[in-house]
C-alpha positions in Angstrom: 86.1 -5.8 54.9 89.6 -4.4 54.1 92.2 -3.3 56.6 91.6 0.5 56.1 87.9 0.0 56.9 88.7 -2.1 60.0 91.2 0.6 61.1 88.6 3.4 60.6 86.1 1.4 62.7 88.6 1.0 65.5 89.1 4.8 65.6 85.4 5.5 65.7 83.7 6.2 69.0 80.7 4.2 70.2 78.4 7.1 69.3 79.8 7.1 65.7 79.5 3.4 65.3 75.9 3.5 66.3 75.3 6.7 64.5 73.8 8.6 67.4 74.6 11.9 69.1 76.1 12.2 72.6 72.8 13.5 74.1 70.7 10.8 72.5 68.1 9.1 74.7 68.4 5.5 75.8 65.5 4.5 73.5 67.3 6.1 70.5 70.5 4.3 71.3 68.6 1.0 71.6 66.8 1.6 68.3 70.0 2.5 66.5 71.7 -0.7 67.8 68.8 -2.8 66.5 69.1 -1.2 63.0 72.8 -1.5 62.9 72.7 -5.2 63.8 70.1 -5.8 61.2 72.2 -4.0 58.5 75.4 -5.9 59.5 73.9 -9.1 58.1 76.3 -12.0 58.5 79.3 -9.8 59.5 80.0 -11.1 63.0 82.9 -8.7 63.6 80.8 -5.7 62.8 78.0 -7.1 65.0 80.4 -7.5 67.9 81.6 -3.9 67.5 78.0 -2.7 67.5 77.1 -4.7 70.6 80.3 -3.5 72.3 79.5 0.1 71.5 76.0 -0.3 72.8 77.3 -1.9 76.1 79.7 1.0 76.6 77.0 3.6 76.1 74.7 1.7 78.4 77.3 1.5 81.2 78.1 5.1 80.7 74.5 6.0 81.1 74.2 4.0 84.3 77.3 5.6 85.8 76.0 9.0 85.0 72.7 8.3 86.8 74.6 6.9 89.8 76.9 9.9 90.0 73.9 12.3 89.6 74.9 13.5 86.1 71.7 13.2 84.2 71.7 13.5 80.4 70.0 16.4 78.6 67.4 14.0 77.3 66.6 12.8 80.8 66.3 16.4 82.0 63.8 17.1 79.2 61.8 14.0 80.1 61.6 15.0 83.7 60.5 18.5 82.8 57.8 17.1 80.5 56.6 14.8 83.3 56.3 17.7 85.7 54.4 19.8 83.1 52.0 16.9 82.5 51.4 16.4 86.2 50.8 20.2 86.7 48.4 20.3 83.7 46.5 17.3 85.1 46.2 19.0 88.5 45.0 22.3 87.0 42.6 20.8 84.4 41.4 17.7 86.3 41.4 18.6 90.1 39.2 15.5 90.9 41.9 13.2 89.5 44.5 14.9 91.5 42.4 14.5 94.7 41.9 10.8 94.0 45.6 10.3 93.4 46.4 12.0 96.7 43.8 9.9 98.5 45.4 6.7 97.2 48.8 7.9 98.4 47.3 8.7 101.9 45.8 5.2 102.0 49.2 3.6 101.4 50.0 1.4 104.5 53.6 2.8 104.5 52.3 6.4 104.7 53.0 8.3 107.9 49.4 9.4 108.1 48.0 5.8 108.1 45.3 5.0 110.7 46.5 3.3 113.9 45.7 -0.4 114.1 43.2 -1.3 116.8 43.9 -4.6 118.5 40.8 -6.2 120.1 41.2 -7.6 123.6 42.3 -11.3 123.6 39.8 -13.8 125.0 42.8 -15.5 126.8 42.8 -12.6 129.2 41.4 -13.6 132.6 39.6 -10.3 133.1 37.9 -10.6 129.7 36.7 -14.1 130.5 35.4 -12.9 133.9 33.6 -9.9 132.4 31.9 -12.0 129.7 30.9 -14.6 132.3 29.3 -11.9 134.5 27.5 -10.5 131.4 26.0 -13.9 130.6 24.9 -14.3 134.2 23.2 -10.9 134.1 21.5 -11.8 130.8 20.2 -14.9 132.4 18.5 -12.9 135.1 17.0 -10.2 132.9 16.1 -12.1 129.8 12.9 -14.2 129.3 13.0 -17.8 130.2 12.9 -18.7 126.5 16.5 -17.5 126.2 17.9 -19.7 129.0 18.7 -22.6 126.6 20.4 -20.2 124.2 22.6 -18.8 126.9 23.5 -22.2 128.2 24.3 -23.4 124.6 26.5 -20.5 123.9 28.3 -21.0 127.2 28.9 -24.6 126.3 30.3 -23.7 122.9 32.6 -21.1 124.4 33.9 -23.7 126.9 34.5 -26.1 124.1 36.3 -23.5 122.1 38.6 -22.5 124.9 39.5 -26.1 125.5 40.4 -26.7 121.9 42.5 -23.5 121.8 44.4 -24.7 124.9 45.5 -27.8 122.9 42.8 -30.4 123.8 41.1 -32.5 121.1 37.6 -31.7 119.9 36.0 -34.8 121.3 37.6 -34.4 124.7 36.7 -30.7 124.8 33.1 -31.4 123.9 33.0 -34.1 126.5 34.2 -31.8 129.3 31.7 -29.1 128.2 28.8 -31.5 128.3 29.9 -32.9 131.6 30.1 -29.4 133.1 26.6 -28.6 131.7 25.2 -31.8 133.1 26.6 -31.2 136.6 25.2 -27.7 136.6 21.7 -28.9 135.6 21.9 -31.6 138.3 22.7 -28.9 140.9 19.8 -26.8 139.5 17.4 -29.7 139.9 18.5 -30.1 143.5 18.0 -26.4 144.2 14.5 -26.6 142.7 13.4 -29.0 145.5 14.8 -26.7 148.2 12.0 -24.9 150.1 14.0 -21.7 150.6 14.8 -21.5 146.9 11.2 -22.3 146.0 10.1 -19.3 148.2 12.6 -17.1 146.4 11.5 -18.3 143.0 7.9 -17.6 143.8 8.8 -14.0 144.6 11.3 -13.1 141.9 12.9 -15.9 139.9 11.2 -18.6 137.8 12.0 -22.3 138.3 13.7 -22.4 134.9 16.1 -19.7 135.9 16.9 -21.4 139.2 17.7 -24.6 137.3 19.9 -22.7 134.8 21.9 -20.5 137.3 24.2 -23.3 138.6 24.8 -24.6 135.1 25.9 -21.3 133.6 28.1 -20.6 136.7 29.9 -23.9 136.4 30.3 -23.6 132.7 32.0 -20.2 133.1 34.1 -21.4 135.9 35.4 -24.0 133.4 36.0 -21.2 130.9 38.0 -19.1 133.4 40.1 -21.7 135.2 40.5 -24.6 132.7 
């Protein structure tokens, strides 16, 4: 390349070096850069000028976007996007409704549903309420459900012990111990004449045996 040609290249603007207009879109500028680099062959100096021109136009485009000066091509693209969205809304109202529904289901949307937090089982009032519920179920349910209620109470006591930091074996041992103590008290009540009279009138012997066990188990759930 001679000195005159090199001088002419220095005087050319980045648009002239890439062969694009000042209102060219970014894609056109990138395509022109690729073509110019390919045509430059092994001319490293020319390639460097092409890359420098491309970088200048790229930085200019970024500065224009940051300052709010959008190019003519960008304005046209924005108008076309609005026209397409409007056409989709008019011609395909179902698609528009689905799009709006997806936007409303966005977790960051201001219209998102409030989160419902269930009551924690660590709350003393919750434990007491569930324990009373189990005791009521023991009174009103058939005798065949006594073992189920006792088993569930034992598992709940084991769970609360594990959650409080105790090991599984130790928690299970405490639960079985409480259950055994309750059943022993139930057996002693069974032999009481006053309890026998009550059981003949209203409660079965199985329920009399189970009441102390379920009470002791839930005392363990509440206070341990």
